[in-house]
All heavy atoms as an XYZ file, in Angstrom:
1041
protein
N     101.775     80.914     72.485
C     101.937     80.945     73.940
C     102.957     81.995     74.315
O     103.990     82.106     73.766
C     102.376     79.528     74.389
C     102.423     79.444     75.886
S     102.803     77.792     76.549
C     101.343     76.864     76.009
N     102.564     82.771     75.300
C     103.451     83.895     75.731
C     104.597     83.326     76.549
O     104.624     82.204     77.050
C     102.627     84.883     76.570
O     102.356     84.305     77.882
N     105.592     84.193     76.752
C     106.712     83.854     77.575
C     106.230     83.524     79.013
O     106.745     82.625     79.646
C     107.764     84.960     77.658
C     108.501     85.084     76.377
O     108.505     84.228     75.523
O     109.173     86.181     76.182
N     105.263     84.310     79.474
C     104.756     84.057     80.857
C     104.098     82.693     80.909
O     104.312     81.936     81.878
C     103.731     85.137     81.211
C     103.151     84.972     82.567
C     103.813     85.372     83.703
C     101.910     84.282     82.764
C     103.317     85.138     85.000
C     101.381     84.107     84.004
C     102.067     84.551     85.153
N     103.297     82.375     79.907
C     102.617     81.033     79.962
C     103.639     79.904     79.941
O     103.490     78.912     80.633
C     101.742     80.894     78.736
C     100.482     81.808     78.763
O     100.009     82.105     79.922
O      99.975     82.185     77.721
N     104.687     80.025     79.126
C     105.739     79.008     79.081
C     106.427     78.896     80.436
O     106.640     77.793     80.967
C     106.759     79.355     77.963
O     106.014     79.464     76.700
C     107.837     78.346     77.905
N     106.768     80.035     80.994
C     107.430     80.046     82.289
C     106.557     79.421     83.347
O     106.975     78.602     84.172
C     107.791     81.485     82.672
C     108.345     81.570     84.082
C     109.613     81.277     84.499
C     107.608     81.907     85.249
N     109.687     81.466     85.908
C     108.416     81.821     86.368
C     106.266     82.246     85.439
C     108.042     82.131     87.602
C     105.849     82.587     86.729
C     106.679     82.489     87.784
N     105.288     79.827     83.397
C     104.352     79.318     84.425
C     104.107     77.823     84.294
O     104.148     77.076     85.274
C     102.971     80.102     84.302
C     102.044     79.806     85.427
C     102.530     80.450     86.732
C     100.674     80.424     85.070
N     103.963     77.340     83.068
C     103.783     75.925     82.865
C     104.997     75.121     83.346
O     104.890     74.118     84.019
C     103.486     75.605     81.388
C     103.159     74.109     81.158
C     102.986     73.786     79.722
N     104.274     73.989     79.063
C     104.453     74.481     77.867
N     103.393     74.826     77.128
N     105.664     74.656     77.315
N     106.160     75.632     83.035
C     107.433     74.980     83.464
C     107.545     75.000     84.991
O     107.962     74.018     85.586
C     108.611     75.697     82.822
C     109.927     75.013     83.023
C     111.091     75.604     82.207
N     111.076     77.123     82.219
C     111.719     77.796     83.139
N     112.425     77.287     84.124
N     111.700     79.120     83.090
N     107.151     76.149     85.614
C     107.202     76.215     87.082
C     106.250     75.192     87.699
O     106.647     74.552     88.651
C     106.904     77.644     87.536
N     105.028     75.084     87.178
C     104.092     74.084     87.740
C     104.644     72.696     87.545
O     104.500     71.865     88.450
C     102.711     74.205     87.049
C     101.799     75.189     87.698
C     101.393     76.358     87.146
C     101.147     75.123     88.946
N     100.510     77.021     88.012
C     100.367     76.229     89.120
C     101.205     74.139     89.962
C      99.582     76.490     90.276
C     100.436     74.373     91.119
C      99.666     75.518     91.266
N     105.247     72.423     86.408
C     105.818     71.120     86.171
C     106.911     70.707     87.163
O     107.050     69.554     87.555
C     106.398     70.988     84.747
C     105.356     70.977     83.642
O     104.146     70.767     83.983
O     105.675     71.167     82.490
N     107.696     71.705     87.599
C     108.862     71.472     88.475
C     108.564     71.618     89.930
O     109.379     71.252     90.773
C     109.993     72.404     88.027
C     110.504     72.153     86.650
C     111.600     73.136     86.220
N     112.369     73.727     87.285
C     112.283     75.081     87.618
N     111.507     75.851     86.955
N     113.023     75.548     88.588
N     107.470     72.274     90.275
C     107.319     72.748     91.696
C     107.318     71.632     92.683
O     107.703     71.807     93.808
C     106.045     73.594     91.806
C     104.800     72.786     92.057
N     104.090     72.154     91.048
C     104.124     72.506     93.195
C     103.076     71.479     91.519
N     103.051     71.712     92.864
N     106.830     70.450     92.339
C     106.788     69.354     93.345
C     108.152     68.875     93.777
O     108.396     68.645     94.941
N     109.044     68.742     92.821
C     110.418     68.236     93.121
C     111.365     69.386     93.408
O     112.376     69.120     94.059
C     110.939     67.412     91.938
C     110.158     66.176     91.646
C     108.916     66.407     90.835
O     108.910     67.376     90.084
O     107.968     65.689     90.982
N     111.091     70.595     93.007
C     112.023     71.661     93.200
C     111.296     72.904     93.752
O     111.454     74.021     93.221
C     112.629     72.009     91.800
C     113.371     70.910     91.156
C     113.872     71.246     89.787
O     113.471     72.212     89.172
N     114.666     70.346     89.201
N     110.573     72.719     94.838
C     109.709     73.775     95.369
C     110.590     74.972     95.760
O     110.183     76.151     95.429
C     108.971     73.305     96.606
N     111.729     74.805     96.341
C     112.547     75.977     96.781
C     113.101     76.750     95.559
O     113.063     77.997     95.531
C     113.691     75.518     97.663
C     114.446     76.639     98.363
C     113.569     77.374     99.370
O     112.983     76.739    100.257
O     113.507     78.657     99.330
N     113.484     76.042     94.501
C     114.002     76.699     93.294
C     112.890     77.500     92.634
O     113.079     78.587     92.182
C     114.581     75.685     92.340
N     111.643     76.895     92.578
C     110.517     77.580     91.982
C     110.181     78.819     92.829
O     109.898     79.894     92.317
C     109.317     76.629     91.836
C     108.072     77.419     91.421
C     109.651     75.564     90.748
N     110.281     78.664     94.138
C     109.955     79.806     95.027
C     110.948     80.944     94.765
O     110.547     82.113     94.708
C     110.031     79.395     96.482
N     112.223     80.595     94.556
C     113.212     81.650     94.243
C     112.896     82.320     92.894
O     113.037     83.482     92.764
C     114.624     81.059     94.197
C     115.090     80.640     95.589
O     114.584     81.087     96.611
O     116.078     79.834     95.668
N     112.503     81.526     91.931
C     112.120     82.085     90.635
C     110.882     83.007     90.783
O     110.805     84.024     90.176
C     111.714     80.943     89.651
C     112.915     80.237     89.106
C     112.464     79.124     88.128
O     111.356     79.244     87.514
O     113.196     78.136     88.001
N     109.939     82.579     91.580
C     108.737     83.436     91.826
C     109.139     84.759     92.368
O     108.664     85.827     91.958
C     107.767     82.735     92.758
C     107.010     81.562     92.185
C     106.391     80.732     93.302
C     105.905     82.067     91.250
N     110.047     84.747     93.351
C     110.493     86.015     93.953
C     111.212     86.913     92.935
O     111.019     88.092     92.952
C     111.436     85.713     95.135
N     111.950     86.310     92.029
C     112.639     87.140     91.067
C     111.759     87.505     89.939
O     112.062     88.391     89.142
C     113.883     86.413     90.505
O     113.490     85.257     89.775
N     110.586     86.842     89.835
C     109.687     87.074     88.706
C     108.431     87.869     89.131
O     107.469     87.947     88.430
C     109.260     85.766     88.119
N     108.464     88.520     90.312
C     107.251     89.139     90.831
C     106.765     90.237     89.857
O     105.543     90.502     89.829
C     107.585     89.824     92.136
N     107.551     90.794     88.999
C     107.066     91.766     88.061
C     106.572     91.169     86.775
O     106.100     91.871     85.903
C     108.125     92.779     87.740
N     106.680     89.841     86.602
C     106.297     89.214     85.358
C     104.877     89.361     84.985
O     104.569     89.562     83.804
C     106.644     87.726     85.444
C     108.091     87.428     85.126
C     108.281     85.966     85.063
N     109.676     85.667     84.896
C     110.123     84.881     83.940
N     109.292     84.291     83.095
N     111.394     84.671     83.782
N     103.888     89.246     85.901
C     102.514     89.393     85.446
C     102.230     90.738     84.858
O     102.519     91.756     85.436
C     101.715     89.161     86.791
C     102.627     88.433     87.711
C     104.001     88.951     87.321
N     101.662     90.703     83.666
C     101.427     91.978     82.947
C      99.957     92.323     82.867
O      99.613     93.397     82.445
C     101.978     91.901     81.566
C     103.520     91.750     81.474
C     103.969     91.565     80.091
N     103.176     90.500     79.478
C     103.673     89.310     79.019
N     104.927     89.111     79.069
N     102.873     88.402     78.543
N      99.098     91.364     83.253
C      97.669     91.659     83.120
C      96.970     90.896     84.253
O      97.564     90.089     84.976
C      97.161     91.295     81.720
C      97.426     89.849     81.391
O      97.077     88.950     82.112
N      98.020     89.618     80.204
N      95.678     91.050     84.324
C      94.879     90.475     85.443
C      94.915     88.930     85.416
O      95.028     88.309     86.451
C      93.411     90.970     85.445
C      93.397     92.431     85.723
C      92.700     90.689     84.149
N      94.824     88.347     84.275
C      94.829     86.904     84.142
C      96.197     86.366     84.616
O      96.204     85.375     85.422
C      94.563     86.493     82.689
C      94.638     84.992     82.501
O      93.878     84.267     83.169
O      95.501     84.519     81.752
N      97.261     86.937     84.150
C      98.576     86.480     84.599
C      98.808     86.665     86.079
O      99.369     85.816     86.751
C      99.672     87.193     83.798
C      99.770     86.790     82.335
C     100.823     87.547     81.573
O     101.503     88.455     82.102
O     100.942     87.280     80.377
N      98.316     87.749     86.622
C      98.520     88.029     88.062
C      97.766     86.970     88.896
O      98.299     86.476     89.918
C      98.021     89.438     88.413
N      96.561     86.652     88.506
C      95.759     85.643     89.256
C      96.456     84.268     89.172
O      96.526     83.565     90.249
C      94.366     85.584     88.727
N      96.956     83.890     88.055
C      97.659     82.612     87.914
C      98.975     82.579     88.667
O      99.344     81.569     89.266
C      97.804     82.211     86.469
C      96.425     81.960     85.759
C      96.567     81.507     84.352
N      97.078     82.528     83.520
C      97.996     82.303     82.526
N      98.405     81.089     82.239
N      98.398     83.320     81.754
N      99.650     83.697     88.645
C     100.903     83.808     89.416
C     100.625     83.707     90.910
O     101.373     83.016     91.640
C     101.537     85.182     89.113
C     102.860     85.431     89.776
C     104.049     85.086     89.157
C     102.933     86.000     91.048
C     105.260     85.323     89.791
C     104.146     86.234     91.670
C     105.343     85.889     91.012
N      99.547     84.390     91.387
C      99.162     84.263     92.771
C      98.828     82.866     93.208
O      99.223     82.424     94.283
C      97.993     85.241     93.053
N      98.159     82.125     92.319
C      97.775     80.718     92.668
C      99.043     79.832     92.825
O      99.142     79.101     93.819
C      96.896     80.183     91.570
N      99.966     80.000     91.903
C     101.192     79.199     92.014
C     102.000     79.555     93.254
O     102.471     78.695     93.986
C     102.082     79.358     90.736
C     103.404     78.651     90.772
C     103.280     77.156     90.891
C     104.253     79.024     89.545
N     102.166     80.863     93.472
C     102.975     81.272     94.595
C     102.402     80.857     95.912
O     103.074     80.441     96.857
C     103.266     82.812     94.566
O     102.107     83.520     94.565
N     101.036     80.944     96.052
C     100.382     80.517     97.290
C     100.580     79.030     97.446
O     100.911     78.555     98.582
C      98.882     80.871     97.248
O      98.754     82.285     97.183
C      98.185     80.349     98.520
N     100.453     78.260     96.433
C     100.619     76.820     96.519
C     102.052     76.405     96.908
O     102.270     75.668     97.786
C     100.257     76.172     95.175
C     100.379     74.694     95.203
N      99.546     73.852     95.838
C     101.270     73.880     94.602
C      99.910     72.586     95.698
N     101.005     72.587     94.901
N     103.023     77.001     96.229
C     104.391     76.655     96.492
C     104.877     77.172     97.812
O     105.422     76.416     98.653
C     105.314     77.151     95.325
C     106.809     76.973     95.694
C     105.028     76.413     94.022
N     104.754     78.457     98.029
C     105.219     79.033     99.290
C     104.359     78.636    100.469
O     104.952     78.581    101.597
C     105.300     80.558     99.165
C     106.382     81.061     98.181
C     106.179     82.508     97.849
C     107.787     80.808     98.758
N     103.107     78.358    100.253
C     102.242     77.955    101.337
C     102.250     76.488    101.622
O     102.889     76.012    102.546
N     101.576     75.741    100.746
C     101.403     74.319    100.960
C     102.747     73.571    100.927
O     103.003     72.739    101.846
C     100.491     73.733     99.951
C     100.080     72.299    100.261
C      98.933     71.774     99.452
O      98.238     72.509     98.803
O      98.759     70.519     99.481
N     103.603     73.812     99.953
C     104.842     73.064     99.909
C     105.940     73.508    100.937
O     106.529     72.618    101.556
C     105.461     73.164     98.510
C     104.751     72.257     97.502
N     105.110     70.948     97.376
C     103.711     72.517     96.607
C     104.312     70.399     96.427
N     103.451     71.369     95.975
N     106.094     74.757    101.118
C     107.196     75.296    101.936
C     106.765     75.809    103.285
O     107.619     75.956    104.164
C     107.952     76.291    101.129
C     108.633     75.775     99.865
C     109.310     76.939     99.130
C     109.579     74.630    100.145
N     105.487     76.186    103.447
C     105.041     76.767    104.756
C     105.722     78.103    105.019
O     105.823     78.538    106.205
N     106.074     78.824    103.985
C     106.697     80.136    104.101
C     105.707     81.236    103.890
O     105.690     81.920    102.904
C     107.911     80.229    103.095
C     108.996     79.252    103.370
C     110.090     79.350    102.316
O     110.087     80.143    101.432
N     111.088     78.478    102.516
N     104.791     81.374    104.906
C     103.653     82.230    104.808
C     104.080     83.697    104.547
O     103.559     84.389    103.747
C     102.779     82.115    106.049
C     102.621     80.736    106.469
C     103.041     80.168    107.653
C     102.019     79.652    105.805
N     102.782     78.835    107.716
C     102.139     78.512    106.584
C     101.421     79.489    104.566
C     101.586     77.219    106.162
C     100.886     78.283    104.178
C     100.991     77.205    104.973
N     104.976     84.191    105.399
C     105.396     85.577    105.290
C     106.065     85.920    103.949
O     105.845     86.933    103.336
C     106.382     85.995    106.424
C     105.732     85.959    107.772
C     104.842     87.190    107.960
N     103.966     87.002    109.104
C     102.766     87.465    109.231
N     102.220     88.213    108.325
N     102.082     87.207    110.321
N     106.882     84.933    103.487
C     107.509     85.149    102.198
C     106.425     85.257    101.095
O     106.542     86.036    100.154
C     108.498     83.990    101.903
C     109.340     84.148    100.657
C     110.270     83.012    100.503
N     111.073     83.092     99.314
C     111.788     82.108     98.795
N     111.815     80.939     99.446
N     112.423     82.274     97.697
N     105.443     84.396    101.222
C     104.302     84.429    100.221
C     103.522     85.770    100.318
O     103.177     86.327     99.257
N     103.392     86.257    101.488
C     102.609     87.538    101.704
C     103.442     88.642    101.068
O     102.927     89.513    100.310
C     102.361     87.824    103.175
C     101.353     86.805    103.736
C     101.880     89.268    103.383
C     101.290     86.742    105.261
N     104.774     88.661    101.295
C     105.591     89.694    100.735
C     105.583     89.602     99.180
O     105.549     90.725     98.528
C     107.005     89.565    101.212
C     107.199     89.913    102.679
C     108.553     89.536    103.221
O     109.454     89.124    102.471
O     108.767     89.651    104.462
N     105.608     88.446     98.649
C     105.587     88.313     97.175
C     104.226     88.797     96.672
O     104.183     89.492     95.656
C     105.753     86.866     96.853
C     105.792     86.514     95.334
C     106.924     87.251     94.614
C     105.957     85.033     95.152
N     103.141     88.469     97.389
C     101.847     88.922     96.953
C     101.736     90.430     96.977
O     101.145     91.049     96.112
C     100.791     88.310     97.857
C      99.364     88.451     97.356
C      99.032     87.416     96.290
N      99.118     86.108     96.831
C     100.193     85.291     96.687
N     101.221     85.654     95.952
N     100.196     84.072     97.186
N     102.287     91.041     97.992
C     102.261     92.503     98.141
C     103.080     93.178     97.047
O     102.885     94.345     96.798
C     102.709     92.898     99.555
C     101.709     92.553    100.611
O     100.570     92.236    100.249
O     102.081     92.582    101.805
N     103.985     92.463     96.453
C     104.823     93.010     95.388
C     104.128     93.009     94.020
O     104.627     93.624     93.101
C     106.168     92.344     95.296
N     103.007     92.293     93.922
C     102.326     92.232     92.665
C     101.671     93.558     92.318
O     101.213     94.301     93.197
C     101.204     91.184     92.681
C     101.607     89.715     92.643
C     100.386     88.811     92.857
C     102.263     89.424     91.333
N     101.590     93.904     91.022
C     100.905     95.152     90.643
C      99.493     95.111     91.040
O      98.891     93.986     91.198
C     101.036     95.141     89.125
C     102.051     94.111     88.751
C     102.121     93.113     89.915
N      98.885     96.249     91.230
C      97.444     96.332     91.603
C      96.607     96.120     90.328
O      96.896     96.733     89.290
C      97.131     97.684     92.237
N      95.608     95.291     90.458
C      94.682     95.048     89.310
C      93.272     95.171     89.845
O      93.039     95.036     91.037
C      94.868     93.662     88.716
C      96.182     93.512     87.998
C      97.233     92.757     88.568
C      96.401     94.043     86.736
C      98.458     92.601     87.856
C      97.590     93.915     86.081
C      98.621     93.166     86.673
N      92.329     95.353     88.934
C      90.965     95.458     89.305
C      90.233     94.104     89.013
O      90.766     93.234     88.393
C      90.240     96.532     88.499
C      90.776     97.933     88.829
O      91.229     98.127     89.931
O      90.751     98.782     87.913
N      89.000     94.010     89.424
C      88.164     92.917     89.066
C      88.484     91.592     89.644
O      88.932     91.500     90.809
N      88.315     90.535     88.916
C      88.512     89.170     89.388
C      89.872     88.904     89.866
O      90.105     88.180     90.833
C      88.102     88.153     88.316
C      86.576     88.163     88.096
O      85.815     88.584     88.952
N      86.145     87.683     86.920
N      90.855     89.457     89.139
C      92.285     89.183     89.608
C      92.534     89.798     90.937
O      93.188     89.215     91.795
C      93.278     89.735     88.553
N      91.999     90.992     91.140
C      92.186     91.665     92.456
C      91.494     90.863     93.536
O      92.076     90.634     94.604
C      91.612     93.100     92.409
N      90.328     90.270     93.313
C      89.676     89.412     94.238
C      90.484     88.170     94.523
O      90.627     87.691     95.670
C      88.263     89.081     93.764
N      91.006     87.529     93.453
C      91.804     86.323     93.591
C      93.074     86.640     94.414
O      93.455     85.857     95.258
C      92.165     85.735     92.254
N      93.719     87.695     94.086
C      94.951     88.085     94.809
C      94.625     88.350     96.284
O      95.371     87.942     97.171
C      95.657     89.282     94.154
C      96.229     88.793     92.764
C      96.758     89.831     94.981
C      96.621     89.945     91.853
N      93.534     89.051     96.528
C      93.078     89.315     97.935
C      92.820     88.009     98.668
O      93.190     87.844     99.850
C      91.903     90.257     97.957
N      92.191     87.103     97.984
C      91.906     85.775     98.608
C      93.197     85.037     98.942
O      93.364     84.538    100.084
C      91.073     84.894     97.674
C      90.641     83.603     98.339
C      89.922     82.666     97.408
N      90.856     81.989     96.543
C      90.879     82.061     95.224
N      89.985     82.804     94.556
N      91.762     81.440     94.494
N      94.123     85.047     98.013
C      95.399     84.349     98.218
C      96.184     85.007     99.435
O      96.706     84.347    100.268
C      96.303     84.346     96.986
C      95.793     83.401     95.970
N      95.817     81.995     96.115
C      95.237     83.599     94.753
C      95.325     81.440     95.092
N      94.968     82.388     94.205
N      96.141     86.364     99.484
C      96.804     87.063    100.548
C      96.116     86.733    101.907
O      96.835     86.462    102.858
C      96.756     88.580    100.314
C      97.444     89.377    101.327
C      97.320     90.906    101.143
N      98.058     91.250     99.963
C      97.489     91.850     98.858
N      96.210     92.039     98.840
N      98.220     92.164     97.853
N      94.820     86.711    101.943
C      94.148     86.403    103.178
C      94.390     84.935    103.603
O      94.547     84.720    104.814
C      92.602     86.619    102.986
N      94.463     84.028    102.675
C      94.781     82.615    103.019
C      96.162     82.552    103.620
O      96.352     81.896    104.666
C      94.664     81.719    101.750
C      95.346     80.396    101.967
C      93.200     81.603    101.348
N      97.131     83.143    103.012
C      98.513     83.133    103.565
C      98.536     83.770    104.982
O      99.208     83.237    105.876
C      99.474     83.852    102.617
C      99.801     83.150    101.319
C     100.479     84.011    100.305
C     100.629     81.856    101.610
N      97.855     84.896    105.125
C      97.858     85.540    106.429
C      97.154     84.653    107.482
O      97.596     84.548    108.666
C      97.214     86.929    106.360
C      98.080     87.899    105.627
C      97.460     89.264    105.528
N      98.298     90.073    104.676
C      98.811     91.220    105.014
N      98.509     91.768    106.172
N      99.577     91.871    104.184
N      96.077     84.025    107.048
C      95.368     83.130    107.987
C      96.315     81.946    108.397
O      96.378     81.660    109.610
C      94.115     82.532    107.264
C      93.402     81.614    108.131
N      92.415     82.052    109.052
C      93.403     80.252    108.246
C      91.926     81.029    109.641
N      92.493     79.881    109.214
N      96.965     81.405    107.413
C      97.901     80.280    107.757
C      99.083     80.739    108.614
O      99.688     79.968    109.323
C      98.378     79.635    106.457
C      97.309     78.917    105.682
S      96.415     77.596    106.568
C      97.785     76.398    106.796
N      99.442     82.030    108.510
C     100.524     82.575    109.310
C     100.091     82.910    110.732
O     100.874     83.390    111.536
C     101.123     83.794    108.621
N      98.748     82.714    111.009
C      98.268     82.916    112.352
C      97.350     84.144    112.532
O      96.822     84.400    113.577
N      97.201     84.916    111.438
C      96.253     86.055    111.477
C      94.864     85.624    111.114
O      94.373     85.899    110.032
C      96.757     87.144    110.503
C      98.145     87.659    110.811
C      98.681     88.610    109.751
O      97.821     89.404    109.146
O      99.887     88.595    109.467
N      94.237     84.940    112.015
C      92.969     84.229    111.725
C      91.812     85.093    111.370
O      90.821     84.635    110.796
C      92.563     83.250    112.854
O      92.518     84.016    114.052
C      93.639     82.156    112.991
N      91.845     86.374    111.734
C      90.716     87.261    111.443
C      90.700     87.775    109.987
O      89.751     88.431    109.545
N      91.718     87.408    109.213
C      91.839     88.011    107.846
C      90.735     87.574    106.909
O      90.387     88.258    105.985
C      93.186     87.722    107.258
O      93.406     86.345    107.196
C      94.278     88.316    108.044
N      90.221     86.362    107.153
C      89.167     85.845    106.240
C      87.838     86.539    106.486
O      86.981     86.542    105.570
C      89.052     84.317    106.388
C      90.319     83.515    106.140
C      90.022     82.031    106.251
C      90.922     83.849    104.768
N      87.597     86.987    107.694
C      86.343     87.594    108.041
C      85.939     88.806    107.224
O      84.766     89.048    106.972
C      86.294     87.990    109.519
C      86.457     86.780    110.444
O      86.169     85.635    109.949
O      86.905     86.945    111.562
N      86.932     89.536    106.722
C      86.641     90.776    105.952
C      86.322     90.495    104.475
O      85.865     91.383    103.767
C      87.857     91.677    106.012
N      86.510     89.260    104.054
C      86.228     88.929    102.670
C      84.734     88.809    102.424
O      83.995     88.374    103.265
C      86.915     87.612    102.287
C      88.446     87.526    102.390
C      88.954     86.125    102.181
C      89.069     88.478    101.387
N      84.300     89.136    101.165
C      82.945     88.878    100.818
C      82.575     87.388    101.006
O      83.513     86.514    100.856
C      82.859     89.271     99.329
C      84.040     90.173     99.119
C      85.117     89.732    100.057
N      81.387     87.076    101.233
C      80.965     85.678    101.554
C      81.500     84.666    100.551
O      82.111     83.698    100.963
C      79.420     85.619    101.695
O      78.977     86.472    102.670
C      78.982     84.201    102.038
N      81.270     84.865     99.293
C      81.670     83.894     98.288
C      83.213     83.697     98.280
O      83.724     82.571     98.224
C      81.245     84.321     96.913
C      81.423     83.305     95.847
C      80.825     83.740     94.540
O      79.604     84.024     94.520
O      81.543     83.795     93.552
N      83.919     84.848     98.463
C      85.410     84.720     98.463
C      85.863     84.085     99.777
O      86.865     83.309     99.753
C      85.997     86.178     98.327
O      85.519     86.734     97.143
C      87.494     86.137     98.292
N      85.185     84.368    100.941
C      85.550     83.743    102.193
C      85.353     82.243    102.151
O      86.194     81.469    102.629
C      84.737     84.363    103.296
C      85.182     83.883    104.677
C      84.507     84.607    105.839
N      83.119     84.235    105.899
C      82.080     84.973    105.514
N      82.267     86.205    105.009
N      80.842     84.550    105.648
N      84.283     81.784    101.460
C      84.031     80.374    101.364
C      85.168     79.725    100.538
O      85.719     78.648    100.956
C      82.676     80.054    100.676
C      81.563     80.521    101.628
C      82.525     78.602    100.301
C      80.196     80.612    100.970
N      85.587     80.283     99.439
C      86.665     79.779     98.619
C      87.944     79.827     99.412
O      88.776     78.875     99.309
C      86.833     80.602     97.318
N      88.207     80.893    100.160
C      89.394     80.983    100.964
C      89.439     79.881    102.036
O      90.503     79.265    102.304
C      89.522     82.329    101.645
N      88.354     79.643    102.716
C      88.273     78.604    103.728
C      88.504     77.253    103.135
O      89.236     76.355    103.692
C      86.927     78.617    104.467
C      86.737     79.689    105.460
C      85.292     79.886    105.824
C      87.593     79.436    106.739
N      87.999     76.969    101.935
C      88.270     75.721    101.237
C      89.732     75.594    100.928
O      90.342     74.497    100.994
C      87.405     75.569     99.986
N      90.364     76.677    100.508
C      91.767     76.692    100.190
C      92.579     76.480    101.414
O      93.575     75.730    101.436
C      92.153     78.007     99.497
C      93.544     78.017     98.885
C      93.813     79.239     98.092
O      93.015     80.156     97.991
N      95.007     79.320     97.475
N      92.220     77.127    102.538
C      92.918     76.862    103.832
C      92.791     75.355    104.212
O      93.784     74.802    104.629
C      92.270     77.745    104.928
C      92.717     77.281    106.316
C      92.722     79.180    104.741
N      91.624     74.765    104.005
C      91.449     73.357    104.329
C      92.416     72.517    103.513
O      93.064     71.595    104.032
C      89.983     72.945    104.058
N      92.528     72.771    102.210
C      93.457     72.032    101.348
C      94.885     72.189    101.773
O      95.652     71.215    101.798
C      93.217     72.438     99.912
N      95.281     73.430    102.008
C      96.677     73.735    102.378
C      96.981     73.048    103.738
O      98.040     72.392    103.899
C      96.953     75.217    102.427
C      96.942     75.756    100.984
C      98.285     75.528    103.088
C      97.012     77.287    100.888
N      96.045     73.204    104.668
C      96.329     72.638    105.983
C      96.434     71.130    105.903
O      97.324     70.498    106.552
C      95.196     73.020    107.002
N      95.529     70.467    105.111
C      95.604     69.031    104.968
C      96.964     68.656    104.347
O      97.600     67.676    104.751
C      94.445     68.534    104.100
N      97.378     69.379    103.321
C      98.615     69.100    102.654
C      99.843     69.273    103.594
O     100.883     68.567    103.374
N      99.714     70.098    104.613
C     100.783     70.333    105.550
C     100.659     69.419    106.784
O     101.413     69.509    107.727
C     100.774     71.794    106.033
C     100.928     72.818    104.984
C     102.275     73.223    104.533
N     103.217     73.417    105.605
C     104.509     73.177    105.446
N     104.999     72.723    104.278
N     105.338     73.405    106.452
N      99.635     68.516    106.757
C      99.443     67.583    107.818
C      98.769     68.185    109.054
O      98.767     67.602    110.176
N      98.136     69.337    108.905
C      97.482     70.009    110.013
C      95.982     69.669    109.898
O      95.167     70.472    109.546
C      97.731     71.511    109.927
C      99.199     71.820    110.150
C      99.666     73.169    109.643
N      99.068     74.323    110.315
C      99.514     75.576    110.060
N     100.574     75.811    109.328
N      98.887     76.596    110.666
N      95.645     68.422    110.200
C      94.309     67.893    109.938
C      93.217     68.548    110.734
O      92.091     68.787    110.223
C      94.266     66.397    110.081
C      95.189     65.673    109.091
C      95.038     64.130    109.316
C      94.899     66.042    107.651
N      93.461     68.842    112.017
C      92.451     69.538    112.804
C      92.075     70.909    112.202
O      90.899     71.253    112.106
C      92.888     69.748    114.232
C      92.974     68.462    115.033
O      92.352     67.463    114.616
O      93.633     68.448    116.130
N      93.062     71.671    111.768
C      92.834     72.939    111.078
C      92.138     72.754    109.761
O      91.228     73.527    109.434
C      94.130     73.687    110.857
C      93.971     75.081    110.274
C      95.314     75.778    110.034
O      96.376     75.194    109.954
N      95.210     77.090    109.946
N      92.473     71.711    109.034
C      91.812     71.413    107.738
C      90.340     71.103    107.947
O      89.460     71.655    107.245
C      92.500     70.262    107.055
N      90.061     70.271    108.912
C      88.632     69.851    109.207
C      87.843     71.107    109.650
O      86.707     71.324    109.229
C      88.574     68.753    110.252
C      89.187     67.471    109.608
C      87.185     68.514    110.779
C      89.460     66.369    110.600
N      88.416     71.928    110.499
C      87.751     73.151    111.003
C      87.457     74.071    109.821
O      86.345     74.588    109.721
C      88.612     73.828    112.075
C      88.025     75.121    112.524
O      86.866     75.058    113.118
O      88.538     76.229    112.220
N      88.459     74.327    108.977
C      88.282     75.261    107.838
C      87.234     74.702    106.910
O      86.390     75.462    106.426
C      89.570     75.525    107.153
N      87.258     73.423    106.600
C      86.293     72.839    105.691
C      84.870     72.952    106.253
O      83.916     73.256    105.588
C      86.666     71.351    105.371
C      85.850     70.751    104.290
C      86.011     71.162    102.983
C      84.860     69.810    104.597
C      85.220     70.614    101.983
C      84.086     69.266    103.593
C      84.272     69.677    102.274
N      84.738     72.680    107.522
C      83.470     72.785    108.185
C      82.922     74.195    108.171
O      81.735     74.436    107.933
N      83.798     75.176    108.402
C      83.407     76.597    108.319
C      83.003     76.960    106.872
O      82.080     77.698    106.698
C      84.529     77.479    108.817
C      84.714     77.375    110.320
C      85.898     78.146    110.878
N      85.809     79.570    110.490
C      86.853     80.384    110.364
N      88.089     79.922    110.650
N      86.689     81.638    110.078
N      83.738     76.409    105.910
C      83.379     76.718    104.502
C      81.999     76.153    104.148
O      81.150     76.839    103.539
C      84.453     76.126    103.543
N      81.728     74.926    104.645
C      80.409     74.321    104.395
C      79.327     75.035    105.063
O      78.242     75.326    104.447
C      80.420     72.845    104.883
C      81.135     71.859    104.005
C      81.127     70.477    104.656
C      80.513     71.773    102.638
N      79.487     75.458    106.325
C      78.477     76.173    107.066
C      78.237     77.553    106.388
O      77.088     77.987    106.221
C      78.926     76.406    108.507
N      79.274     78.248    105.949
C      79.133     79.513    105.296
C      78.397     79.343    103.956
O      77.471     80.152    103.585
C      80.444     80.206    105.048
N      78.648     78.279    103.255
C      77.968     78.039    101.940
C      76.527     77.745    102.146
O      75.655     78.167    101.382
C      78.671     76.881    101.230
N      76.228     76.936    103.196
C      74.856     76.659    103.460
C      74.020     77.862    103.909
O      72.843     77.981    103.595
C      74.704     75.554    104.544
C      75.202     74.163    104.047
C      75.294     73.155    105.129
O      75.123     73.501    106.359
O      75.562     71.984    104.854
N      74.687     78.763    104.603
C      73.991     79.988    105.095
C      73.920     81.107    104.004
O      73.108     82.031    104.173
C      74.741     80.539    106.278
N      74.674     81.013    102.958
C      74.741     82.010    101.955
C      73.477     81.992    101.080
O      72.805     80.984    100.933
C      75.979     81.829    101.057
N      73.162     83.174    100.502
C      72.024     83.216     99.565
C      72.427     82.356     98.365
O      73.556     82.385     97.852
C      71.822     84.665     99.122
C      71.011     85.454    100.084
O      70.271     84.836    100.833
O      71.122     86.672    100.060
N      71.425     81.669     97.804
C      71.691     80.853     96.575
C      72.034     81.743     95.419
O      71.650     82.839     95.318
C      70.396     80.130     96.335
C      69.461     80.449     97.467
C      70.046     81.523     98.302
């Protein structure tokens, strides 16, 4: 197991009780991801902690923007996480530019984060939009 994997597992284990401390570690560890897989997993944890747990959308966006640029699936995952944070920060048009499949995943993520933050109307709206987009998408 790599140092990154050990650090990430420990951060996930602690994030519920120590969200602010994990957020501080994430900010100081922004350069830690060395490859596409690590960057995507780092983005998932940072969106969850800074978004759902702390509601610090701008801090999450800044952290995401500090990640190295990667291609492929990691780039798509990082773009989705960035769009979700921006959407939750009030920039509601950010999801529209995403490819359909990514937009559906982002809307589902927005629904989960909004529900976790007690914003049930927003969660229901995002979930409904995700379902409608999935039904309208090509199989």
